[in-house]
Chimera marker file (.cmm) of the C-alpha trace (Angstrom):
<marker_set name="trace">
<marker id="1" x="-11.719" y="-96.376" z="-190.522" r="1" g="1" b="0" radius="0.5"/>
<marker id="2" x="-14.092" y="-99.275" z="-190.756" r="1" g="1" b="0" radius="0.5"/>
<marker id="3" x="-15.301" y="-102.018" z="-188.454" r="1" g="1" b="0" radius="0.5"/>
<marker id="4" x="-16.630" y="-105.398" z="-189.384" r="1" g="1" b="0" radius="0.5"/>
<marker id="5" x="-19.367" y="-107.429" z="-187.780" r="1" g="1" b="0" radius="0.5"/>
<marker id="6" x="-20.779" y="-110.924" z="-188.028" r="1" g="1" b="0" radius="0.5"/>
<marker id="7" x="-23.795" y="-109.322" z="-189.684" r="1" g="1" b="0" radius="0.5"/>
<marker id="8" x="-26.346" y="-106.531" z="-189.241" r="1" g="1" b="0" radius="0.5"/>
<marker id="9" x="-27.928" y="-106.498" z="-185.793" r="1" g="1" b="0" radius="0.5"/>
<marker id="10" x="-25.371" y="-108.870" z="-184.229" r="1" g="1" b="0" radius="0.5"/>
<marker id="11" x="-23.563" y="-108.056" z="-181.000" r="1" g="1" b="0" radius="0.5"/>
<marker id="12" x="-20.388" y="-107.229" z="-182.957" r="1" g="1" b="0" radius="0.5"/>
<marker id="13" x="-22.405" y="-104.680" z="-184.955" r="1" g="1" b="0" radius="0.5"/>
<marker id="14" x="-24.105" y="-103.176" z="-181.889" r="1" g="1" b="0" radius="0.5"/>
<marker id="15" x="-20.845" y="-102.908" z="-179.934" r="1" g="1" b="0" radius="0.5"/>
<marker id="16" x="-19.197" y="-101.095" z="-182.855" r="1" g="1" b="0" radius="0.5"/>
<marker id="17" x="-22.097" y="-98.668" z="-183.148" r="1" g="1" b="0" radius="0.5"/>
<marker id="18" x="-21.973" y="-98.026" z="-179.403" r="1" g="1" b="0" radius="0.5"/>
<marker id="19" x="-18.223" y="-97.324" z="-179.582" r="1" g="1" b="0" radius="0.5"/>
<marker id="20" x="-18.859" y="-94.966" z="-182.482" r="1" g="1" b="0" radius="0.5"/>
<marker id="21" x="-21.492" y="-93.069" z="-180.464" r="1" g="1" b="0" radius="0.5"/>
<marker id="22" x="-19.542" y="-93.109" z="-177.196" r="1" g="1" b="0" radius="0.5"/>
<marker id="23" x="-16.231" y="-91.996" z="-178.693" r="1" g="1" b="0" radius="0.5"/>
<marker id="24" x="-17.740" y="-89.620" z="-181.239" r="1" g="1" b="0" radius="0.5"/>
<marker id="25" x="-15.706" y="-91.206" z="-184.015" r="1" g="1" b="0" radius="0.5"/>
<marker id="26" x="-16.681" y="-91.756" z="-187.627" r="1" g="1" b="0" radius="0.5"/>
<marker id="27" x="-16.227" y="-95.451" z="-188.329" r="1" g="1" b="0" radius="0.5"/>
<marker id="28" x="-18.100" y="-97.288" z="-191.059" r="1" g="1" b="0" radius="0.5"/>
<marker id="29" x="-19.887" y="-100.573" z="-190.452" r="1" g="1" b="0" radius="0.5"/>
<marker id="30" x="-18.967" y="-103.344" z="-192.894" r="1" g="1" b="0" radius="0.5"/>
<marker id="31" x="-21.326" y="-106.280" z="-192.303" r="1" g="1" b="0" radius="0.5"/>
<marker id="32" x="-20.330" y="-109.840" z="-193.141" r="1" g="1" b="0" radius="0.5"/>
<marker id="33" x="-22.406" y="-113.007" z="-193.274" r="1" g="1" b="0" radius="0.5"/>
<marker id="34" x="-20.561" y="-114.584" z="-190.361" r="1" g="1" b="0" radius="0.5"/>
<marker id="35" x="-17.438" y="-114.494" z="-188.254" r="1" g="1" b="0" radius="0.5"/>
<marker id="36" x="-15.061" y="-116.435" z="-190.507" r="1" g="1" b="0" radius="0.5"/>
<marker id="37" x="-14.878" y="-113.995" z="-193.424" r="1" g="1" b="0" radius="0.5"/>
<marker id="38" x="-14.941" y="-110.954" z="-191.138" r="1" g="1" b="0" radius="0.5"/>
<marker id="39" x="-12.040" y="-112.342" z="-189.110" r="1" g="1" b="0" radius="0.5"/>
<marker id="40" x="-10.096" y="-113.263" z="-192.248" r="1" g="1" b="0" radius="0.5"/>
<marker id="41" x="-10.365" y="-109.693" z="-193.549" r="1" g="1" b="0" radius="0.5"/>
<marker id="42" x="-9.405" y="-108.274" z="-190.138" r="1" g="1" b="0" radius="0.5"/>
<marker id="43" x="-6.264" y="-110.447" z="-190.028" r="1" g="1" b="0" radius="0.5"/>
<marker id="44" x="-5.452" y="-109.453" z="-193.616" r="1" g="1" b="0" radius="0.5"/>
<marker id="45" x="-5.764" y="-105.751" z="-192.742" r="1" g="1" b="0" radius="0.5"/>
<marker id="46" x="-8.738" y="-105.035" z="-194.996" r="1" g="1" b="0" radius="0.5"/>
<marker id="47" x="-10.802" y="-104.139" z="-191.900" r="1" g="1" b="0" radius="0.5"/>
<marker id="48" x="-9.535" y="-101.830" z="-189.152" r="1" g="1" b="0" radius="0.5"/>
<marker id="49" x="-11.306" y="-103.223" z="-186.097" r="1" g="1" b="0" radius="0.5"/>
<marker id="50" x="-13.878" y="-105.713" z="-184.936" r="1" g="1" b="0" radius="0.5"/>
<marker id="51" x="-15.619" y="-106.757" z="-181.743" r="1" g="1" b="0" radius="0.5"/>
<marker id="52" x="-15.262" y="-110.507" z="-181.214" r="1" g="1" b="0" radius="0.5"/>
<marker id="53" x="-16.040" y="-113.053" z="-178.528" r="1" g="1" b="0" radius="0.5"/>
<marker id="54" x="-12.965" y="-113.524" z="-176.315" r="1" g="1" b="0" radius="0.5"/>
<marker id="55" x="-12.398" y="-117.057" z="-177.604" r="1" g="1" b="0" radius="0.5"/>
<marker id="56" x="-12.251" y="-116.096" z="-181.280" r="1" g="1" b="0" radius="0.5"/>
<marker id="57" x="-9.071" y="-114.002" z="-181.486" r="1" g="1" b="0" radius="0.5"/>
<marker id="58" x="-6.823" y="-116.017" z="-179.156" r="1" g="1" b="0" radius="0.5"/>
<marker id="59" x="-5.026" y="-118.064" z="-181.833" r="1" g="1" b="0" radius="0.5"/>
<marker id="60" x="-4.465" y="-114.929" z="-183.924" r="1" g="1" b="0" radius="0.5"/>
<marker id="61" x="-3.258" y="-112.976" z="-180.896" r="1" g="1" b="0" radius="0.5"/>
<marker id="62" x="-0.874" y="-115.791" z="-179.907" r="1" g="1" b="0" radius="0.5"/>
<marker id="63" x="0.592" y="-115.811" z="-183.442" r="1" g="1" b="0" radius="0.5"/>
<marker id="64" x="0.909" y="-112.029" z="-183.445" r="1" g="1" b="0" radius="0.5"/>
<marker id="65" x="-1.647" y="-111.526" z="-186.237" r="1" g="1" b="0" radius="0.5"/>
<marker id="66" x="-4.064" y="-109.480" z="-184.099" r="1" g="1" b="0" radius="0.5"/>
<marker id="67" x="-3.796" y="-107.187" z="-181.124" r="1" g="1" b="0" radius="0.5"/>
<marker id="68" x="-6.523" y="-106.988" z="-178.479" r="1" g="1" b="0" radius="0.5"/>
<marker id="69" x="-7.283" y="-103.318" z="-177.870" r="1" g="1" b="0" radius="0.5"/>
<marker id="70" x="-9.750" y="-103.751" z="-175.018" r="1" g="1" b="0" radius="0.5"/>
<marker id="71" x="-12.507" y="-105.877" z="-173.598" r="1" g="1" b="0" radius="0.5"/>
<marker id="72" x="-16.127" y="-104.885" z="-173.158" r="1" g="1" b="0" radius="0.5"/>
<marker id="73" x="-17.726" y="-105.424" z="-169.795" r="1" g="1" b="0" radius="0.5"/>
<marker id="74" x="-17.306" y="-103.948" z="-166.366" r="1" g="1" b="0" radius="0.5"/>
<marker id="75" x="-14.173" y="-105.947" z="-165.510" r="1" g="1" b="0" radius="0.5"/>
<marker id="76" x="-11.139" y="-107.480" z="-167.172" r="1" g="1" b="0" radius="0.5"/>
<marker id="77" x="-11.263" y="-111.137" z="-168.128" r="1" g="1" b="0" radius="0.5"/>
<marker id="78" x="-8.995" y="-113.681" z="-166.500" r="1" g="1" b="0" radius="0.5"/>
<marker id="79" x="-7.577" y="-115.014" z="-169.775" r="1" g="1" b="0" radius="0.5"/>
<marker id="80" x="-6.321" y="-111.520" z="-170.683" r="1" g="1" b="0" radius="0.5"/>
<marker id="81" x="-5.647" y="-109.806" z="-167.337" r="1" g="1" b="0" radius="0.5"/>
<marker id="82" x="-3.344" y="-107.176" z="-168.865" r="1" g="1" b="0" radius="0.5"/>
<marker id="83" x="-5.944" y="-106.000" z="-171.392" r="1" g="1" b="0" radius="0.5"/>
<marker id="84" x="-7.942" y="-103.060" z="-170.001" r="1" g="1" b="0" radius="0.5"/>
<marker id="85" x="-11.662" y="-102.725" z="-170.427" r="1" g="1" b="0" radius="0.5"/>
<marker id="86" x="-12.893" y="-100.196" z="-172.942" r="1" g="1" b="0" radius="0.5"/>
<marker id="87" x="-14.497" y="-98.367" z="-170.018" r="1" g="1" b="0" radius="0.5"/>
<marker id="88" x="-11.089" y="-98.115" z="-168.304" r="1" g="1" b="0" radius="0.5"/>
<marker id="89" x="-9.905" y="-96.443" z="-171.492" r="1" g="1" b="0" radius="0.5"/>
<marker id="90" x="-12.548" y="-93.743" z="-171.110" r="1" g="1" b="0" radius="0.5"/>
<marker id="91" x="-15.470" y="-94.927" z="-173.219" r="1" g="1" b="0" radius="0.5"/>
<marker id="92" x="-18.597" y="-94.909" z="-171.046" r="1" g="1" b="0" radius="0.5"/>
<marker id="93" x="-21.713" y="-96.853" z="-171.973" r="1" g="1" b="0" radius="0.5"/>
<marker id="94" x="-19.722" y="-99.895" z="-173.079" r="1" g="1" b="0" radius="0.5"/>
<marker id="95" x="-20.183" y="-101.935" z="-169.918" r="1" g="1" b="0" radius="0.5"/>
<marker id="96" x="-21.430" y="-104.822" z="-172.005" r="1" g="1" b="0" radius="0.5"/>
<marker id="97" x="-21.385" y="-108.450" z="-171.048" r="1" g="1" b="0" radius="0.5"/>
<marker id="98" x="-22.239" y="-111.329" z="-173.308" r="1" g="1" b="0" radius="0.5"/>
<marker id="99" x="-23.655" y="-114.478" z="-171.818" r="1" g="1" b="0" radius="0.5"/>
<marker id="100" x="-24.787" y="-117.969" z="-172.618" r="1" g="1" b="0" radius="0.5"/>
<marker id="101" x="-27.690" y="-119.592" z="-170.849" r="1" g="1" b="0" radius="0.5"/>
<marker id="102" x="-29.639" y="-122.791" z="-170.529" r="1" g="1" b="0" radius="0.5"/>
<marker id="103" x="-33.342" y="-122.671" z="-171.331" r="1" g="1" b="0" radius="0.5"/>
<marker id="104" x="-36.282" y="-125.038" z="-170.878" r="1" g="1" b="0" radius="0.5"/>
<marker id="105" x="-39.717" y="-124.920" z="-172.499" r="1" g="1" b="0" radius="0.5"/>
<marker id="106" x="-42.241" y="-122.510" z="-171.001" r="1" g="1" b="0" radius="0.5"/>
<marker id="107" x="-44.316" y="-124.239" z="-168.365" r="1" g="1" b="0" radius="0.5"/>
<marker id="108" x="-41.548" y="-126.550" z="-167.165" r="1" g="1" b="0" radius="0.5"/>
<marker id="109" x="-42.360" y="-127.246" z="-163.495" r="1" g="1" b="0" radius="0.5"/>
<marker id="110" x="-40.295" y="-125.183" z="-161.027" r="1" g="1" b="0" radius="0.5"/>
<marker id="111" x="-38.787" y="-128.238" z="-159.273" r="1" g="1" b="0" radius="0.5"/>
<marker id="112" x="-37.349" y="-129.423" z="-162.600" r="1" g="1" b="0" radius="0.5"/>
<marker id="113" x="-35.987" y="-125.967" z="-163.430" r="1" g="1" b="0" radius="0.5"/>
<marker id="114" x="-34.431" y="-125.751" z="-159.964" r="1" g="1" b="0" radius="0.5"/>
<marker id="115" x="-32.856" y="-129.196" z="-160.309" r="1" g="1" b="0" radius="0.5"/>
<marker id="116" x="-31.446" y="-128.384" z="-163.753" r="1" g="1" b="0" radius="0.5"/>
<marker id="117" x="-30.032" y="-125.131" z="-162.382" r="1" g="1" b="0" radius="0.5"/>
<marker id="118" x="-28.488" y="-126.908" z="-159.403" r="1" g="1" b="0" radius="0.5"/>
<marker id="119" x="-26.846" y="-129.557" z="-161.587" r="1" g="1" b="0" radius="0.5"/>
<marker id="120" x="-25.577" y="-126.972" z="-164.073" r="1" g="1" b="0" radius="0.5"/>
<marker id="121" x="-24.146" y="-124.839" z="-161.261" r="1" g="1" b="0" radius="0.5"/>
<marker id="122" x="-22.340" y="-127.882" z="-159.850" r="1" g="1" b="0" radius="0.5"/>
<marker id="123" x="-20.857" y="-128.672" z="-163.256" r="1" g="1" b="0" radius="0.5"/>
<marker id="124" x="-19.792" y="-125.064" z="-163.888" r="1" g="1" b="0" radius="0.5"/>
<marker id="125" x="-17.896" y="-124.996" z="-160.571" r="1" g="1" b="0" radius="0.5"/>
<marker id="126" x="-15.742" y="-127.996" z="-161.448" r="1" g="1" b="0" radius="0.5"/>
<marker id="127" x="-12.111" y="-126.845" z="-161.779" r="1" g="1" b="0" radius="0.5"/>
<marker id="128" x="-11.628" y="-128.522" z="-165.161" r="1" g="1" b="0" radius="0.5"/>
<marker id="129" x="-14.720" y="-126.760" z="-166.533" r="1" g="1" b="0" radius="0.5"/>
<marker id="130" x="-13.644" y="-123.373" z="-165.157" r="1" g="1" b="0" radius="0.5"/>
<marker id="131" x="-10.191" y="-123.900" z="-166.667" r="1" g="1" b="0" radius="0.5"/>
<marker id="132" x="-11.611" y="-124.971" z="-170.043" r="1" g="1" b="0" radius="0.5"/>
<marker id="133" x="-13.721" y="-121.834" z="-170.275" r="1" g="1" b="0" radius="0.5"/>
<marker id="134" x="-10.823" y="-119.656" z="-169.069" r="1" g="1" b="0" radius="0.5"/>
<marker id="135" x="-8.528" y="-121.182" z="-171.708" r="1" g="1" b="0" radius="0.5"/>
<marker id="136" x="-11.116" y="-120.166" z="-174.267" r="1" g="1" b="0" radius="0.5"/>
<marker id="137" x="-11.198" y="-116.595" z="-173.004" r="1" g="1" b="0" radius="0.5"/>
<marker id="138" x="-14.356" y="-116.701" z="-170.910" r="1" g="1" b="0" radius="0.5"/>
<marker id="139" x="-15.085" y="-116.491" z="-167.223" r="1" g="1" b="0" radius="0.5"/>
<marker id="140" x="-17.774" y="-118.801" z="-165.844" r="1" g="1" b="0" radius="0.5"/>
<marker id="141" x="-20.524" y="-117.755" z="-163.484" r="1" g="1" b="0" radius="0.5"/>
<marker id="142" x="-23.931" y="-119.129" z="-162.644" r="1" g="1" b="0" radius="0.5"/>
<marker id="143" x="-27.030" y="-117.600" z="-161.212" r="1" g="1" b="0" radius="0.5"/>
<marker id="144" x="-30.570" y="-118.443" z="-160.204" r="1" g="1" b="0" radius="0.5"/>
<marker id="145" x="-33.382" y="-118.906" z="-162.731" r="1" g="1" b="0" radius="0.5"/>
<marker id="146" x="-35.095" y="-115.749" z="-161.422" r="1" g="1" b="0" radius="0.5"/>
<marker id="147" x="-31.934" y="-113.657" z="-161.650" r="1" g="1" b="0" radius="0.5"/>
<marker id="148" x="-31.241" y="-114.987" z="-165.149" r="1" g="1" b="0" radius="0.5"/>
<marker id="149" x="-34.787" y="-114.101" z="-166.259" r="1" g="1" b="0" radius="0.5"/>
<marker id="150" x="-34.257" y="-110.587" z="-164.891" r="1" g="1" b="0" radius="0.5"/>
<marker id="151" x="-30.941" y="-110.296" z="-166.766" r="1" g="1" b="0" radius="0.5"/>
<marker id="152" x="-32.713" y="-111.255" z="-169.990" r="1" g="1" b="0" radius="0.5"/>
<marker id="153" x="-35.498" y="-108.706" z="-169.407" r="1" g="1" b="0" radius="0.5"/>
<marker id="154" x="-32.955" y="-105.966" z="-168.639" r="1" g="1" b="0" radius="0.5"/>
<marker id="155" x="-30.837" y="-106.799" z="-171.690" r="1" g="1" b="0" radius="0.5"/>
<marker id="156" x="-33.934" y="-106.859" z="-173.893" r="1" g="1" b="0" radius="0.5"/>
<marker id="157" x="-34.880" y="-103.358" z="-172.720" r="1" g="1" b="0" radius="0.5"/>
<marker id="158" x="-31.325" y="-102.026" z="-172.909" r="1" g="1" b="0" radius="0.5"/>
<marker id="159" x="-30.581" y="-103.349" z="-176.387" r="1" g="1" b="0" radius="0.5"/>
<marker id="160" x="-33.987" y="-102.224" z="-177.635" r="1" g="1" b="0" radius="0.5"/>
<marker id="161" x="-33.184" y="-98.690" z="-176.490" r="1" g="1" b="0" radius="0.5"/>
<marker id="162" x="-29.752" y="-98.836" z="-178.153" r="1" g="1" b="0" radius="0.5"/>
<marker id="163" x="-31.196" y="-100.070" z="-181.449" r="1" g="1" b="0" radius="0.5"/>
<marker id="164" x="-33.879" y="-97.369" z="-181.476" r="1" g="1" b="0" radius="0.5"/>
<marker id="165" x="-31.524" y="-94.545" z="-180.372" r="1" g="1" b="0" radius="0.5"/>
<marker id="166" x="-28.863" y="-95.391" z="-182.958" r="1" g="1" b="0" radius="0.5"/>
<marker id="167" x="-31.354" y="-96.239" z="-185.723" r="1" g="1" b="0" radius="0.5"/>
<marker id="168" x="-29.882" y="-99.714" z="-186.275" r="1" g="1" b="0" radius="0.5"/>
<marker id="169" x="-31.648" y="-102.065" z="-188.647" r="1" g="1" b="0" radius="0.5"/>
<marker id="170" x="-31.033" y="-105.711" z="-189.519" r="1" g="1" b="0" radius="0.5"/>
<marker id="171" x="-31.025" y="-105.309" z="-193.306" r="1" g="1" b="0" radius="0.5"/>
<link id1="1" id2="2" r="1" g="1" b="0" radius="0.2"/>
<link id1="2" id2="3" r="1" g="1" b="0" radius="0.2"/>
<link id1="3" id2="4" r="1" g="1" b="0" radius="0.2"/>
<link id1="4" id2="5" r="1" g="1" b="0" radius="0.2"/>
<link id1="5" id2="6" r="1" g="1" b="0" radius="0.2"/>
<link id1="6" id2="7" r="1" g="1" b="0" radius="0.2"/>
<link id1="7" id2="8" r="1" g="1" b="0" radius="0.2"/>
<link id1="8" id2="9" r="1" g="1" b="0" radius="0.2"/>
<link id1="9" id2="10" r="1" g="1" b="0" radius="0.2"/>
<link id1="10" id2="11" r="1" g="1" b="0" radius="0.2"/>
<link id1="11" id2="12" r="1" g="1" b="0" radius="0.2"/>
<link id1="12" id2="13" r="1" g="1" b="0" radius="0.2"/>
<link id1="13" id2="14" r="1" g="1" b="0" radius="0.2"/>
<link id1="14" id2="15" r="1" g="1" b="0" radius="0.2"/>
<link id1="15" id2="16" r="1" g="1" b="0" radius="0.2"/>
<link id1="16" id2="17" r="1" g="1" b="0" radius="0.2"/>
<link id1="17" id2="18" r="1" g="1" b="0" radius="0.2"/>
<link id1="18" id2="19" r="1" g="1" b="0" radius="0.2"/>
<link id1="19" id2="20" r="1" g="1" b="0" radius="0.2"/>
<link id1="20" id2="21" r="1" g="1" b="0" radius="0.2"/>
<link id1="21" id2="22" r="1" g="1" b="0" radius="0.2"/>
<link id1="22" id2="23" r="1" g="1" b="0" radius="0.2"/>
<link id1="23" id2="24" r="1" g="1" b="0" radius="0.2"/>
<link id1="24" id2="25" r="1" g="1" b="0" radius="0.2"/>
<link id1="25" id2="26" r="1" g="1" b="0" radius="0.2"/>
<link id1="26" id2="27" r="1" g="1" b="0" radius="0.2"/>
<link id1="27" id2="28" r="1" g="1" b="0" radius="0.2"/>
<link id1="28" id2="29" r="1" g="1" b="0" radius="0.2"/>
<link id1="29" id2="30" r="1" g="1" b="0" radius="0.2"/>
<link id1="30" id2="31" r="1" g="1" b="0" radius="0.2"/>
<link id1="31" id2="32" r="1" g="1" b="0" radius="0.2"/>
<link id1="32" id2="33" r="1" g="1" b="0" radius="0.2"/>
<link id1="33" id2="34" r="1" g="1" b="0" radius="0.2"/>
<link id1="34" id2="35" r="1" g="1" b="0" radius="0.2"/>
<link id1="35" id2="36" r="1" g="1" b="0" radius="0.2"/>
<link id1="36" id2="37" r="1" g="1" b="0" radius="0.2"/>
<link id1="37" id2="38" r="1" g="1" b="0" radius="0.2"/>
<link id1="38" id2="39" r="1" g="1" b="0" radius="0.2"/>
<link id1="39" id2="40" r="1" g="1" b="0" radius="0.2"/>
<link id1="40" id2="41" r="1" g="1" b="0" radius="0.2"/>
<link id1="41" id2="42" r="1" g="1" b="0" radius="0.2"/>
<link id1="42" id2="43" r="1" g="1" b="0" radius="0.2"/>
<link id1="43" id2="44" r="1" g="1" b="0" radius="0.2"/>
<link id1="44" id2="45" r="1" g="1" b="0" radius="0.2"/>
<link id1="45" id2="46" r="1" g="1" b="0" radius="0.2"/>
<link id1="46" id2="47" r="1" g="1" b="0" radius="0.2"/>
<link id1="47" id2="48" r="1" g="1" b="0" radius="0.2"/>
<link id1="48" id2="49" r="1" g="1" b="0" radius="0.2"/>
<link id1="49" id2="50" r="1" g="1" b="0" radius="0.2"/>
<link id1="50" id2="51" r="1" g="1" b="0" radius="0.2"/>
<link id1="51" id2="52" r="1" g="1" b="0" radius="0.2"/>
<link id1="52" id2="53" r="1" g="1" b="0" radius="0.2"/>
<link id1="53" id2="54" r="1" g="1" b="0" radius="0.2"/>
<link id1="54" id2="55" r="1" g="1" b="0" radius="0.2"/>
<link id1="55" id2="56" r="1" g="1" b="0" radius="0.2"/>
<link id1="56" id2="57" r="1" g="1" b="0" radius="0.2"/>
<link id1="57" id2="58" r="1" g="1" b="0" radius="0.2"/>
<link id1="58" id2="59" r="1" g="1" b="0" radius="0.2"/>
<link id1="59" id2="60" r="1" g="1" b="0" radius="0.2"/>
<link id1="60" id2="61" r="1" g="1" b="0" radius="0.2"/>
<link id1="61" id2="62" r="1" g="1" b="0" radius="0.2"/>
<link id1="62" id2="63" r="1" g="1" b="0" radius="0.2"/>
<link id1="63" id2="64" r="1" g="1" b="0" radius="0.2"/>
<link id1="64" id2="65" r="1" g="1" b="0" radius="0.2"/>
<link id1="65" id2="66" r="1" g="1" b="0" radius="0.2"/>
<link id1="66" id2="67" r="1" g="1" b="0" radius="0.2"/>
<link id1="67" id2="68" r="1" g="1" b="0" radius="0.2"/>
<link id1="68" id2="69" r="1" g="1" b="0" radius="0.2"/>
<link id1="69" id2="70" r="1" g="1" b="0" radius="0.2"/>
<link id1="70" id2="71" r="1" g="1" b="0" radius="0.2"/>
<link id1="71" id2="72" r="1" g="1" b="0" radius="0.2"/>
<link id1="72" id2="73" r="1" g="1" b="0" radius="0.2"/>
<link id1="73" id2="74" r="1" g="1" b="0" radius="0.2"/>
<link id1="74" id2="75" r="1" g="1" b="0" radius="0.2"/>
<link id1="75" id2="76" r="1" g="1" b="0" radius="0.2"/>
<link id1="76" id2="77" r="1" g="1" b="0" radius="0.2"/>
<link id1="77" id2="78" r="1" g="1" b="0" radius="0.2"/>
<link id1="78" id2="79" r="1" g="1" b="0" radius="0.2"/>
<link id1="79" id2="80" r="1" g="1" b="0" radius="0.2"/>
<link id1="80" id2="81" r="1" g="1" b="0" radius="0.2"/>
<link id1="81" id2="82" r="1" g="1" b="0" radius="0.2"/>
<link id1="82" id2="83" r="1" g="1" b="0" radius="0.2"/>
<link id1="83" id2="84" r="1" g="1" b="0" radius="0.2"/>
<link id1="84" id2="85" r="1" g="1" b="0" radius="0.2"/>
<link id1="85" id2="86" r="1" g="1" b="0" radius="0.2"/>
<link id1="86" id2="87" r="1" g="1" b="0" radius="0.2"/>
<link id1="87" id2="88" r="1" g="1" b="0" radius="0.2"/>
<link id1="88" id2="89" r="1" g="1" b="0" radius="0.2"/>
<link id1="89" id2="90" r="1" g="1" b="0" radius="0.2"/>
<link id1="90" id2="91" r="1" g="1" b="0" radius="0.2"/>
<link id1="91" id2="92" r="1" g="1" b="0" radius="0.2"/>
<link id1="92" id2="93" r="1" g="1" b="0" radius="0.2"/>
<link id1="93" id2="94" r="1" g="1" b="0" radius="0.2"/>
<link id1="94" id2="95" r="1" g="1" b="0" radius="0.2"/>
<link id1="95" id2="96" r="1" g="1" b="0" radius="0.2"/>
<link id1="96" id2="97" r="1" g="1" b="0" radius="0.2"/>
<link id1="97" id2="98" r="1" g="1" b="0" radius="0.2"/>
<link id1="98" id2="99" r="1" g="1" b="0" radius="0.2"/>
<link id1="99" id2="100" r="1" g="1" b="0" radius="0.2"/>
<link id1="100" id2="101" r="1" g="1" b="0" radius="0.2"/>
<link id1="101" id2="102" r="1" g="1" b="0" radius="0.2"/>
<link id1="102" id2="103" r="1" g="1" b="0" radius="0.2"/>
<link id1="103" id2="104" r="1" g="1" b="0" radius="0.2"/>
<link id1="104" id2="105" r="1" g="1" b="0" radius="0.2"/>
<link id1="105" id2="106" r="1" g="1" b="0" radius="0.2"/>
<link id1="106" id2="107" r="1" g="1" b="0" radius="0.2"/>
<link id1="107" id2="108" r="1" g="1" b="0" radius="0.2"/>
<link id1="108" id2="109" r="1" g="1" b="0" radius="0.2"/>
<link id1="109" id2="110" r="1" g="1" b="0" radius="0.2"/>
<link id1="110" id2="111" r="1" g="1" b="0" radius="0.2"/>
<link id1="111" id2="112" r="1" g="1" b="0" radius="0.2"/>
<link id1="112" id2="113" r="1" g="1" b="0" radius="0.2"/>
<link id1="113" id2="114" r="1" g="1" b="0" radius="0.2"/>
<link id1="114" id2="115" r="1" g="1" b="0" radius="0.2"/>
<link id1="115" id2="116" r="1" g="1" b="0" radius="0.2"/>
<link id1="116" id2="117" r="1" g="1" b="0" radius="0.2"/>
<link id1="117" id2="118" r="1" g="1" b="0" radius="0.2"/>
<link id1="118" id2="119" r="1" g="1" b="0" radius="0.2"/>
<link id1="119" id2="120" r="1" g="1" b="0" radius="0.2"/>
<link id1="120" id2="121" r="1" g="1" b="0" radius="0.2"/>
<link id1="121" id2="122" r="1" g="1" b="0" radius="0.2"/>
<link id1="122" id2="123" r="1" g="1" b="0" radius="0.2"/>
<link id1="123" id2="124" r="1" g="1" b="0" radius="0.2"/>
<link id1="124" id2="125" r="1" g="1" b="0" radius="0.2"/>
<link id1="125" id2="126" r="1" g="1" b="0" radius="0.2"/>
<link id1="126" id2="127" r="1" g="1" b="0" radius="0.2"/>
<link id1="127" id2="128" r="1" g="1" b="0" radius="0.2"/>
<link id1="128" id2="129" r="1" g="1" b="0" radius="0.2"/>
<link id1="129" id2="130" r="1" g="1" b="0" radius="0.2"/>
<link id1="130" id2="131" r="1" g="1" b="0" radius="0.2"/>
<link id1="131" id2="132" r="1" g="1" b="0" radius="0.2"/>
<link id1="132" id2="133" r="1" g="1" b="0" radius="0.2"/>
<link id1="133" id2="134" r="1" g="1" b="0" radius="0.2"/>
<link id1="134" id2="135" r="1" g="1" b="0" radius="0.2"/>
<link id1="135" id2="136" r="1" g="1" b="0" radius="0.2"/>
<link id1="136" id2="137" r="1" g="1" b="0" radius="0.2"/>
<link id1="137" id2="138" r="1" g="1" b="0" radius="0.2"/>
<link id1="138" id2="139" r="1" g="1" b="0" radius="0.2"/>
<link id1="139" id2="140" r="1" g="1" b="0" radius="0.2"/>
<link id1="140" id2="141" r="1" g="1" b="0" radius="0.2"/>
<link id1="141" id2="142" r="1" g="1" b="0" radius="0.2"/>
<link id1="142" id2="143" r="1" g="1" b="0" radius="0.2"/>
<link id1="143" id2="144" r="1" g="1" b="0" radius="0.2"/>
<link id1="144" id2="145" r="1" g="1" b="0" radius="0.2"/>
<link id1="145" id2="146" r="1" g="1" b="0" radius="0.2"/>
<link id1="146" id2="147" r="1" g="1" b="0" radius="0.2"/>
<link id1="147" id2="148" r="1" g="1" b="0" radius="0.2"/>
<link id1="148" id2="149" r="1" g="1" b="0" radius="0.2"/>
<link id1="149" id2="150" r="1" g="1" b="0" radius="0.2"/>
<link id1="150" id2="151" r="1" g="1" b="0" radius="0.2"/>
<link id1="151" id2="152" r="1" g="1" b="0" radius="0.2"/>
<link id1="152" id2="153" r="1" g="1" b="0" radius="0.2"/>
<link id1="153" id2="154" r="1" g="1" b="0" radius="0.2"/>
<link id1="154" id2="155" r="1" g="1" b="0" radius="0.2"/>
<link id1="155" id2="156" r="1" g="1" b="0" radius="0.2"/>
<link id1="156" id2="157" r="1" g="1" b="0" radius="0.2"/>
<link id1="157" id2="158" r="1" g="1" b="0" radius="0.2"/>
<link id1="158" id2="159" r="1" g="1" b="0" radius="0.2"/>
<link id1="159" id2="160" r="1" g="1" b="0" radius="0.2"/>
<link id1="160" id2="161" r="1" g="1" b="0" radius="0.2"/>
<link id1="161" id2="162" r="1" g="1" b="0" radius="0.2"/>
<link id1="162" id2="163" r="1" g="1" b="0" radius="0.2"/>
<link id1="163" id2="164" r="1" g="1" b="0" radius="0.2"/>
<link id1="164" id2="165" r="1" g="1" b="0" radius="0.2"/>
<link id1="165" id2="166" r="1" g="1" b="0" radius="0.2"/>
<link id1="166" id2="167" r="1" g="1" b="0" radius="0.2"/>
<link id1="167" id2="168" r="1" g="1" b="0" radius="0.2"/>
<link id1="168" id2="169" r="1" g="1" b="0" radius="0.2"/>
<link id1="169" id2="170" r="1" g="1" b="0" radius="0.2"/>
<link id1="170" id2="171" r="1" g="1" b="0" radius="0.2"/>
</marker_set>
């Protein structure tokens, strides 16, 4: 079996390598230069599996072209409540959560950072925003600047360890 990714070193590559290590299965990484061609080959059956952002496969799933096998993370996502997590299916070490964040230049005064965070949090709580993200396959949360910085530091350490342990390179 083979799995495609958006390219070497991308999250879709790392998730596949982690599944391979966790499940003890022999799957071959087939890197692409982006999501479009990788998805096209997955839909056509030239690739066996692929890790994708929740928003990407929805049209293909709705048409019956793709089947969602599981979601990464420590909980199911609201747009696909019947799809179990990969951890629920017995694969430990795949409690992975992707995120998007808002950044400001280093040295931005704390009151400005706090105000930006407050405004962003208010926007992300609006029902139409929550619904828009949910329709796209994502759940919306917000946090504090300090907690977000800690998340980034923890992810940096965690992914660094994964890359070193599995010998992954971005060739």
